[in-house]
C-alpha positions in Angstrom: 90.1 148.6 76.8 86.3 147.8 76.4 85.7 144.5 75.0 82.3 143.4 73.2 81.7 139.5 73.1 78.5 137.4 73.0 77.3 133.9 74.2 74.5 132.5 72.4 73.1 135.5 70.7 73.9 137.9 68.1 75.8 141.1 68.9 73.2 143.7 69.6 73.5 146.8 67.3 75.6 149.2 69.5 78.3 151.5 68.0 81.2 150.3 69.8 83.4 153.1 69.5 80.6 155.7 70.5 79.4 153.4 73.3 83.3 153.2 74.5 83.8 156.8 74.5 80.7 157.4 76.5 81.6 154.7 79.1 85.1 156.6 79.6 83.0 159.8 79.9 80.9 158.4 82.7 83.5 156.9 84.4 85.6 160.3 84.4 82.7 161.8 85.9 83.5 160.0 88.8 87.1 160.0 89.1 87.5 156.9 87.3 89.9 155.6 84.5 88.7 152.4 82.3 90.9 149.4 82.5 89.8 146.2 81.0 86.1 146.2 80.9 84.4 143.3 79.0 80.7 143.1 77.8 79.4 139.7 77.8 76.0 139.7 76.0 74.1 136.4 76.4 70.5 134.9 76.6 68.5 134.2 79.7 69.8 130.5 80.4 73.5 131.8 80.4 72.9 134.4 82.8 71.0 131.8 85.0 73.7 129.6 84.9 76.5 132.6 86.0 74.1 133.7 88.6 73.9 130.2 90.1 77.5 129.3 89.5 79.3 132.4 90.9 76.4 133.9 93.2 74.5 131.0 94.3 71.3 133.1 93.0 68.7 130.9 91.3 66.7 133.5 89.2 66.9 135.5 85.6 68.4 139.0 86.0 69.3 141.7 83.3 72.9 142.2 84.4 75.4 140.6 86.6 78.9 142.8 87.1 81.9 141.0 88.4 84.1 144.2 89.8 87.9 143.7 89.3 88.5 147.5 90.1 92.2 148.8 91.3 92.2 152.1 93.0 90.8 154.6 90.5 90.5 152.0 87.6 87.5 150.2 86.7 87.6 146.6 85.2 85.1 143.9 85.4 82.9 141.4 83.5 79.5 142.6 82.7 77.0 139.9 81.4 74.0 141.3 80.0 70.9 139.1 78.9 69.4 140.4 76.0 66.3 138.4 76.6 65.8 140.0 79.8 66.5 143.2 78.6 63.8 143.2 75.9 61.4 141.7 78.5 62.0 144.5 80.8 61.6 147.0 77.9 58.4 145.7 76.8 57.2 145.7 80.5 58.4 149.2 81.0 56.9 150.5 78.1 60.5 151.9 76.6 62.5 151.0 73.5 64.9 147.9 73.3 67.8 150.4 72.5 67.0 152.7 75.6 66.8 149.7 78.1 70.0 148.3 76.7 71.8 151.7 77.3 70.4 151.8 80.8 71.8 148.1 81.6 75.1 148.9 79.6 75.9 151.9 81.8 74.2 150.4 85.1 77.1 148.0 85.1 79.7 150.8 84.9 77.8 152.9 87.8 78.5 149.5 90.0 82.1 149.6 89.1 82.3 153.3 89.7 80.8 152.3 93.7 77.4 152.9 93.1 75.0 150.2 94.7 71.1 149.6 94.2 70.4 147.1 96.9 70.5 148.8 100.3 67.9 151.6 101.7 67.6 154.4 99.4 70.2 153.2 97.0 68.2 152.3 94.0 67.0 155.9 94.1 70.5 156.9 93.9 71.3 154.4 91.2 68.4 155.4 89.1 69.5 159.2 89.4 73.0 158.0 88.5 71.6 156.0 85.4 69.6 159.2 84.1 72.7 161.7 84.3 74.9 159.1 82.4 71.9 158.6 80.0 71.6 162.3 79.5 75.6 162.4 78.9 75.1 159.7 76.2 72.2 161.9 74.5 74.3 165.0 74.5 77.5 163.5 72.6 76.0 160.9 70.4 
């Protein structure tokens, strides 16, 4: 089950049913099923609190993914700072909706086993994001 929650922000304008179907298609393309995935949309202060408390990182970020996968079933909590998504969209010159979709699927790709911190991994993640975003556009 995919759930959508908020802390300190209004729920973004996303079509939950379409988003959930897209997430399931992307996961299936990696041979995974979707278990319990919780999207928690929040503000910068909440994501900073989570980052400090659970990861001992003292900085803002767009998404934090807590991975609870078991075998081929992806599960996790995905904290997304809508403040940072908006700032990143402005800096990248893309729409807020486009950047939000990228971050929404970024967390799912982490749950599917794709990393972005090591050498060459960022490029792999970007390619996976682009492939997943194309899957959304063809079925939306």
